Every structure is written in C-alpha cells, then in structure tokens.
C-alpha positions in Angstrom: 126.4 113.7 82.0 124.0 111.0 83.2 125.7 111.0 86.6 125.3 114.8 86.9 121.7 114.6 85.8 120.9 111.7 88.2 122.4 113.4 91.3 121.0 116.8 90.3 117.5 115.3 89.9 117.5 113.5 93.3 119.0 116.5 95.1 116.5 118.9 93.5 113.6 116.6 94.4 114.8 116.3 98.0 115.3 120.1 98.3 111.9 120.9 96.9 110.0 118.5 99.2 112.0 119.2 102.3 111.6 122.9 101.9 107.9 122.4 101.1 108.2 124.2 97.7 106.3 121.3 96.2 104.3 118.3 97.5 105.9 114.9 97.1 103.1 113.9 94.6 103.8 116.8 92.2 107.6 116.6 92.6 107.7 112.9 91.8 106.0 113.6 88.5 107.4 116.9 87.3 111.0 116.8 88.4 112.1 113.6 86.6 110.2 114.7 83.4 112.0 118.0 83.3 115.4 116.3 83.8 114.7 113.7 81.2 113.7 116.4 78.7 116.9 118.3 79.6 118.9 115.1 79.0 117.5 114.6 75.5 115.3 111.6 76.4 112.0 113.1 75.1 111.1 110.3 72.6 111.5 107.6 75.4 109.9 109.4 78.3 106.5 107.8 77.8 107.6 104.1 77.7 110.0 104.7 80.6 107.2 106.2 82.8 104.8 103.5 81.8 107.4 100.8 82.7 108.0 102.4 86.1 104.2 102.6 86.8 103.7 99.0 85.7 106.4 97.8 88.1 104.8 99.6 91.1 101.2 98.7 90.1 101.1 95.6 92.3 102.3 97.7 95.2 99.6 100.3 94.5 96.9 97.7 94.4 98.2 96.0 97.6 98.3 99.3 99.5 94.8 100.3 98.3 93.2 97.2 99.6 95.4 97.0 102.7 94.3 100.5 103.7 90.7 99.6 103.1 91.0 96.3 105.0 92.6 97.8 108.1 90.3 100.8 107.9 87.4 98.3 108.2 89.1 96.6 111.1 89.6 99.9 112.9 86.0 101.0 112.1 84.6 97.7 113.4 86.6 98.0 116.7 89.0 95.2 116.3 91.9 97.2 117.8 89.9 98.8 120.6 90.7 96.1 123.3 94.4 96.5 122.6 94.3 100.2 122.8 92.3 100.1 126.1 94.9 97.6 127.5 97.8 99.9 126.5 96.0 102.9 128.0 95.4 101.0 131.2 99.1 100.1 131.4 100.7 103.4 130.4 98.3 105.5 132.5 99.2 108.7 130.6 103.0 108.3 131.1 104.8 109.6 128.0 107.9 107.4 128.8 105.8 104.2 128.8 104.0 105.3 125.6 107.3 106.1 123.8 109.0 102.8 124.8 105.8 100.9 124.1 105.7 102.3 120.6 109.1 100.9 119.9 108.3 97.5 121.4 105.0 97.2 119.5 106.7 98.2 116.2 109.5 95.7 116.7 107.0 92.9 117.3 104.6 93.8 114.5 107.3 94.4 111.9 108.4 90.8 112.3 106.1 90.0 109.4 108.4 92.0 107.1 105.6 94.1 105.5 106.1 97.8 106.2 102.6 98.9 105.2 100.9 96.4 107.5 103.2 97.4 110.4 102.5 101.1 109.9 98.7 100.7 109.8 98.6 98.5 112.9 101.0 100.6 115.0 99.6 103.9 114.0 96.0 102.7 114.7 97.1 101.5 118.1 99.3 104.3 119.2 98.1 107.6 117.5 95.1 107.9 119.9 97.5 107.8 122.8 99.8 110.4 121.4 96.8 112.6 120.6 95.2 112.3 124.1 98.5 112.9 125.9 99.7 115.6 123.6 102.9 113.9 122.4 104.3 114.7 118.9 103.3 112.2 116.3 106.8 112.6 114.7 108.2 110.6 117.6 105.7 107.8 117.0 106.5 107.8 113.2 110.2 107.9 113.8 110.2 105.0 116.3 108.0 102.9 114.1 110.1 103.4 110.9 113.4 102.8 112.9 112.0 99.5 114.2 110.9 98.6 110.7 114.3 99.3 109.3 116.0 96.8 111.6 113.4 94.1 111.1 113.6 94.7 107.3 116.9 92.8 107.6 115.1 89.5 108.1 115.2 87.1 105.1 111.5 87.7 104.3 112.0 91.5 104.5 113.5 91.8 101.1 117.1 93.2 101.2 118.6 90.0 102.6 116.9 87.9 99.9 118.2 90.4 97.2 121.7 90.3 98.6 121.7 86.5 98.7 120.4 86.1 95.1 122.8 88.8 93.7 125.8 87.1 95.3 124.6 83.5 95.1 124.8 82.8 98.9 122.4 81.3 101.3 120.1 83.9 103.0 120.4 82.1 106.3 124.2 82.5 106.2 123.6 86.3 105.9 120.8 86.6 108.5 121.7 84.3 111.3 125.2 85.8 112.1 123.7 89.3 111.8 121.1 88.7 114.6 123.4 89.9 117.4 124.2 93.1 115.4 120.5 93.6 114.8 119.9 93.3 118.6 122.4 96.1 119.0 120.2 98.1 116.6 117.1 97.2 118.7 118.9 98.4 121.9 119.7 101.7 120.2 116.0 102.2 119.2 114.9 101.4 122.8 117.4 103.9 124.1 116.1 106.6 121.6 112.5 105.9 122.7 113.6 106.1 126.4 115.3 109.4 125.8 112.3 110.9 124.0 109.9 109.5 126.6 111.9 111.2 129.4 111.9 114.5 127.4 108.2 114.3 126.8 107.5 113.3 130.4 109.4 116.4 131.5 107.5 118.6 129.1 104.0 117.2 129.6 104.2 115.5 133.0 102.5 112.1 133.8 98.9 112.6 132.9 96.1 110.6 134.6 94.0 109.8 131.6 92.9 106.4 132.8 91.6 106.0 136.3 89.3 103.9 138.3 86.5 106.3 137.5 86.9 106.0 133.8 84.8 103.7 131.7 87.4 101.8 129.6 84.7 100.4 127.3 84.0 103.8 125.9 87.6 104.2 124.5 87.6 103.4 120.8 90.0 103.9 117.9 87.1 104.0 115.5 85.9 107.5 114.4 82.6 106.0 113.3 80.6 104.7 116.3 77.8 103.4 114.0 80.4 101.2 112.2 81.6 99.4 115.3 80.9 95.6 115.3 81.9 94.4 118.8 80.0 91.1 118.3 82.3 90.3 115.3 85.6 91.0 117.1 86.5 87.3 117.2 85.7 86.7 113.6 87.7 89.9 112.6 90.6 88.8 114.8 90.7 85.3 113.3 90.4 86.8 109.7 93.3 89.2 110.4 95.4 86.5 112.0 94.8 84.2 109.0 95.7 87.1 106.7 99.0 87.6 108.5 99.8 83.8 108.5 99.1 83.5 104.8 101.1 86.7 104.2 104.2 85.3 106.0 103.7 81.9 104.4 103.5 83.5 100.9 100.6 81.4 99.8 99.3 84.1 97.5 100.6 87.4 96.2 100.0 90.3 98.7 97.6 92.3 96.4 95.4 89.2 96.0 95.5 88.4 99.8 94.3 91.9 100.7 91.7 91.9 98.0 90.2 88.7 99.2 90.4 89.6 102.9 88.8 93.0 102.3 85.9 91.4 100.4 85.3 88.9 103.1 85.5 91.5 105.9 83.1 93.8 104.0 80.5 91.2 103.4 80.5 89.8 106.9 80.7 93.2 108.8 78.6 95.3 106.5 76.2 93.1 104.4 74.1 96.1 103.4 75.2 97.7 100.0 74.8 101.2 101.3 76.9 100.4 104.4 79.7 99.1 102.1 79.5 102.3 100.0 79.7 104.4 103.1 82.8 102.6 104.4 84.7 102.9 101.1 83.7 106.6 100.8 84.9 107.3 104.4 88.4 106.2 103.5 88.6 107.1 99.8 90.7 110.2 100.6 93.4 108.2 102.3 93.4 105.6 99.6 93.7 108.2 96.8 96.5 110.1 98.5 98.7 107.0 99.1 98.0 105.2 95.8 98.5 108.5 93.9 102.0 108.8 95.4 102.8 105.2 94.5 102.1 105.7 90.9 103.9 109.1 90.9 107.0 107.3 92.4 106.7 104.9 89.5 107.4 107.8 87.1 110.4 108.9 89.1 111.9 105.4 89.3 111.0 104.6 85.7 112.9 107.7 84.4 115.8 107.2 86.8 116.3 103.6 85.6 115.3 104.0 82.0 117.6 106.9 81.2 120.6 105.0 82.7 121.1 107.6 85.5 121.1 104.9 88.2 123.9 102.9 86.4 125.9 106.0 85.8 125.6 107.1 89.5 126.7 103.7 90.7 129.8 103.6 88.4 130.9 107.1 89.3 130.6 106.4 93.0 132.6 103.2 92.7 135.3 105.0 90.7 136.1 107.4 93.5 137.2 104.5 95.8 141.0 104.4 95.7 143.0 101.1 95.6 144.4 101.5 99.1 140.9 101.3 100.5 140.4 97.8 99.0 141.0 95.9 102.2 138.2 98.0 103.9 135.5 97.3 101.3 133.3 95.5 103.7 133.1 98.5 106.0 132.9 100.9 103.0 129.9 98.8 101.7 128.2 99.1 105.1 128.7 102.8 105.1 127.7 103.5 101.5 124.7 101.2 101.9 123.1 104.2 103.7 123.3 106.8 101.0 123.1 104.3 98.1 119.8 102.7 99.3 118.5 106.2 100.1 119.1 107.7 96.6 118.2 104.5 94.7 116.0 101.5 95.0 117.1 98.3 96.8 117.0 96.5 93.5 119.4 99.0 91.9 121.8 98.7 94.9 121.7 95.0 95.4 121.7 93.9 91.8 123.7 96.8 90.3 126.2 98.0 92.8 126.7 95.2 95.3 128.0 92.6 92.8 130.7 95.1 91.6 131.7 95.8 95.1 131.8 92.1 96.0 133.9 91.3 93.0 136.4 93.9 93.9 136.4 92.8 97.6 137.1 89.2 96.6 140.6 90.2 95.4 141.4 91.2 99.0 140.1 88.0 100.6 136.7 89.3 101.7 134.0 86.7 101.0 130.7 87.3 99.2 128.7 86.4 102.4 130.6 89.0 104.4 129.9 91.6 101.8 126.2 90.6 101.8 126.0 91.1 105.6 127.6 94.5 105.3 125.3 95.5 102.5 122.1 95.3 104.6 123.4 97.6 107.4 121.9 100.7 105.8 118.2 99.6 105.9 117.0 101.9 108.6 118.1 104.8 106.4 116.7 103.2 103.3 113.2 103.3 104.6 113.4 107.1 104.8 114.0 107.3 101.0 111.3 109.1 99.0 111.5 106.0 96.7 110.0 103.7 99.4 106.3 103.7 98.8 105.2 102.5 102.2 106.8 105.5 103.9 104.2 107.7 102.4 101.6 105.6 104.0 103.2 106.1 107.4 103.3 109.9 107.2 99.8 110.0 105.8 98.4 107.9 108.7 100.4 109.9 111.3 99.3 113.2 109.8 102.8 114.7 109.4 104.8 116.0 106.4 107.2 113.8 104.6 110.0 116.4 104.9 109.4 116.8 108.6 109.6 113.1 109.1 112.9 112.9 107.3 114.5 115.8 109.2 113.4 114.3 112.5 114.3 110.7 111.9 117.3 110.6 109.6 119.9 111.4 112.3 118.6 108.6 114.5 118.5 106.2 111.5 122.1 106.8 110.8 122.9 106.2 114.5 121.1 102.9 114.5 123.0 101.8 111.3 126.3 102.7 112.9 125.4 100.8 116.1 124.6 97.7 113.9 127.9 98.2 112.0 130.1 98.6 115.1 128.5 95.5 116.7 129.0 93.5 113.6 132.7 94.5 113.5 133.2 93.7 117.1 131.7 90.3 116.7 133.6 89.6 113.5 130.4 89.3 111.4 132.3 91.0 108.6 135.9 92.3 108.8 137.1 95.8 109.5 139.9 95.1 107.0 141.3 92.2 105.1 144.8 90.9 106.1 145.3 89.0 102.8 
C-alpha cells in the first residue's frame, strides 16, 4: 500500500507540474497532504510536515541571503567586466556563447554549491542570450548538466554520503572516477557545440560588439543608480573570500551568506533607505524561491514520515532477480538515475545503497566499486523536483520547471550513460563479477 501511494504521489506531482495543471509551489503542498490523508496518516501529518520544513530551513535561509548577496553584487556592477569581456570574445556568435556557457558552468560549479553556480552563471550569461535571441532553456540545461557532473566531487555531497554509508574513503571513490567524469564533461561540451551550431544556423552570427560600441555601457545591473564601480575591487575581494570560506567550510553556509550580505550592504549602500530599496527590489525573487523550499519540505517530510520512501526502496530491490546479482554494480549505476530523481540523495545513499552493496558483496563486488557506481546518476538527480536549488535556476532563467525538465532530461541521461560506459571501459567498477 505504501509503495503504491509513494509512486502514485510522485507520478501525480510530476504529471501536474509538467502539464502545468498546478504550479510547483501549490503541488508540493497539496499533493502530499491529499495522499497522506488517503493513506490514513491524518493524525501525524502536522509533525511530519514540520519535520520536513525544519530539515530544509537552513537551506531556505542560505538561499534567501545568497540571492540577496549576489543580487547586490549584480546591482553594484561586480560582474559587468566579465560580461563585457565575454561579449567581446563571442562577438554575437551563438556557438561561442553555448560552449562558453558550459565551460563557465564547469569552472564555477567546482565549489560544489549549486545555488552559487546558478546565480553566477545566469548573471553572466543571461544578458548574452537575451541580446542574441537564444533560448534560455539551452543556458539552464547546460548549467545544470555541468553542475551534475561536478556534484560528484567529494565536497559536492553524494560522494561524501556514499563514503559514509559504506564506510569507505571519499578519495577512493572520487579519484578513480575522474576519467569517467571527464567523459561526462566531453559529452556536455559536445551537446553545447551541437546547440550552438543549431542556434547559429537559426540566428546567424550577430555583430553585437564592434569597434564602434562603447563596452563601458554594457551592464548586467537593471538599476543604474545602484552601480558602485569604485567598489568593484572590494566586492570582488569579499566574494572571493566568501567562496574560499565556503569551500573551506569555516562556517555553515547560511551564516556565511548572512554575514557577507550584511557587510556588502553596509559598504555599498550605507544609507538606510538605499538598503530598503535594494531588499525590496529583489523581494519577489526571494519569496518565490524560499516559498518553494519550504513547500518541498512538506513533500519530503510526508514522503519520509509515512514510510513511503522505505517501501518504494524495498519494492524496487525485490524485483531484481538472483541471476542479475553479478551485474549489481551496473544495475546500481542505472537505477541511481531514477532512484535519486524520485527520492532525496539521503534516502538513496543511506537507505538503498547499503542494501545493494550488501547484496553485491556476495558476488565479489566491493563496497568502493558500488559507491563509485552509485554517483553516476547525479546529472539526472539535479532535475528532481526534490532538489531545492533547481527552482532557483529556473527562476533566475525565467523558464518553467516542467519545460526545463522536458528539455534537459534526455541529455542528463545521455551524460550519465557516457560516465557509466567510460567507467566500465576503464575498470572503475565492473560490468559483472566473475566470482
């Protein structure tokens, strides 16, 4: 019963948002409540929802202040020189813009934080897409694909979860996977090249930046009065320091962004009215994203609290017949795509992976090989409606969540398969066990 309710709830949710019957915000709240009531969990709904919201509260706080911080940096003109340089290099060529988007996202996402990557990349690239006439879906798709591959780094999350769940060293998982990740990077660059060629054929090579154009007038900021060109070095140093402390893990992310936002606001806009204006200018974006985060807390809280996640995991494991045992590493790589799409990384790595690894050990497949296989599906995982930062990406890009999924999912699966095949060819984890 719980298995049926779990899959039915996720499928219903996906159908409603992809067909635009409901917004993601409303669906995340209403659908799980209805299914929980149908399953007879009425007395426990309140505590389950509150627990889910509580777990995601730090993420909501982090995103709120991260959005405000980078909004201030955009308004002050911090990213204007980078955008001008990119404009000068691409010269209106959609092919260069597309490939440049992928390269930029791959570099920026090295910090392992999806929200930061999305804000920086969209701030830099969206003006180019708008000026040239390219679809922002291409931009969002390439950015999230790059983030999916880079999410496999030890500080990205999944590798650390797999290592702790199976009690192996994160470096033993990550370092051998680097060549396979490079295969994924090559696939992303190929996809960006293909779309760039297609957009070049559709739009032609536009001459947006010429010798007669004043590059100094190009700005990402929508508020000319808020620009602070004299403070660009201070803002750059503050942002660099923020990124360094973020990677070093000196403080929790919510605290880091709260402190950085406060410093940036005081230095750039010392007047109280200016501070109010800057917050008010971006209140809509903050409310939209943070609202989705807390709504996702209700969804995940009910999914976990009712036991639907556990039931779904056990039922899926039960359908794997004995003769497929020697192929459990490949099976794990393949199922990591739908598993991490329909449930959280925590549910997969701490609930499903240990069971799969225990079964695989009877066929001579080691825990570290299973851990490597388990992180293959991360490019698909980031498209899950349960990933909060993805809502930030679509909000910044100005596209619908369902449109983003329809456009990107096929390419995410292709990137995952490229990583898996490269790993198999290099013996990073086995096709089958000979034991």
